[in-house]
Steps between C-alpha positions, in 0.01 A plus 500: 500500500748701709734345755600671823777367725509622861671417826237374743487394865269224624263643759307176561651315795710803597263794535543836670765588760740242362850476351517418128817313405383361165370657181345340191497584131141534382425507127156638417346459154229751428320673216530851642688704759244458776465217751138427590555147631210261471304745282762480224500150349812570293732526799723213607808490719803272544709504818874422472450324168215277619206406281278801442188529712208737509480824694228465761275759667554876498852640527563785744722806527572504874681766700729328751763592752833317493860524620780474245825306546666807656228535762330801337117518521284550188140508383453401134242353264542128421301308240340174615376218275380145557584208271444129456857465365725304734585597763142626523369789703537875538808691383594865515712708262679814627468804274792599274778660706369357827734465799343160572751227414589152622575532871242773566227463763141556396293703743126556522208582270415870453240525219421352159331531162418228247680441171835627379695571182846361437577667168748772597671691220803717574563698186458807278190577296535513123588851387745567784821677395817333631831688484774332291842592365315610184249714690145418616341192343152350527518197731328277242779575249790401724696200376746274687849656523358854495705723730267629772580804714518446876365753748837509674689560176645274233335246273430126513400247235143376491467121505126451440190711435208280605139572414198449726180562304193581711169466320212745535299229679779446754544873550128543568479207739825544695565849627846390618612484136419865429799736474610765746529846347785719627442851370794710382679656799307299761816341647680830558808643333297545181464122460367321317557736210186365334204293621611147595278188501619187679355190661400521865790297631779662299726681744616858463810638667448732796802715578463713812628586845187339646594167341852538641363550851259208474714240322861615517494552123385813320401284202227236529248341263125540557212338308304742283174404673644632830550841339133554422454699822694777328352773280526414133543123549196273466368174355357562157145392421644319199278229353651447155761242403854599600847359439752505783876456449753341738860619449746231608870555567778285647445688827212693651529859376336840534437649157355830382133478397362833381804640684406343836701225675308172484606138544565235239350153537597352836539127460379384838297178512166681532572724201600206282194303608273786390628492140318316225659160420681618184659798675594287801667251266707777342612627842600154625681420175705817536544468878471126583633560851172680583313169483677401819316611809782684671606723209365840410644836401631744756275808493652820361392687816336391827134401465311584821210281608152611400418652839828688500432629149168639619670664799762656272238655273298620800807680638565666164140619494508621858825691445405615147825364356541374141603139441794592278642798682857383437469394135536718190375428145743311273704733277438293187122525510329701227138619470258240364373751246830467312480120466 
């Protein structure tokens, strides 16, 4: 039985076109990474520590408009579920990285689908080479205190190397768990040096003049799944078991994976909630402050919203510009054939 902890907002009694000043902590117990509601008898939910109740009726992934606390308009996908746990009714969960927070105003319905998955891994596939002070090392062999090379230069000590094992059955059933393949050279500047496989939500550094014009920073982080519009980057049709690894540091970092700049584990609430219980326990033991709602790591670089990430990639495509036009390969890297 897996446990997923999410920040939820109570839609019942509030509804659309309304200000949301209160959020709830929803703890879902489930036997897989997919939420089918009433069709999945194993699912229960507790709201703010209340007695667990059942999940009722079908859940929905609903596209909604809303206005954030700064007055900016958005359209994003929220995940709705209904429960008998007190206080009963319908709740919605913003997606990881959403601009919807306490104090935002929900807008109107746009479109919907049924069902959703809340298992979101942000990590490197087994077999990925990570640059260290001793040269490239397989991610699965990295131990705590290993000195890991940073994309911007220098080294930092690894705190944890957490494992997320995805079974063949899960991989076949949930396409969202399948890795993104980034072919050698697909990012520009000759990077990655070798084929790179990561989870969909792992973010890769984009370093370009286009990013500077859009965000006021030439360096931003973009989810791998947003890069699949580019030649040589695609979701693999992988249906075998696969181990993913989360690299945890004292601060959010950008490391060198197959020579390309990619993020370490970002300990926001959504990322921690997506871990299996053992891994989440290790994280919270090492960083107990992260259990408190207000605390999370500062990102290594700005993380644009999903729509903005799509716009950034579209502009790179339209202008035929590489994503890493300003970044050169790390001097310490050596060919894999010599390892």
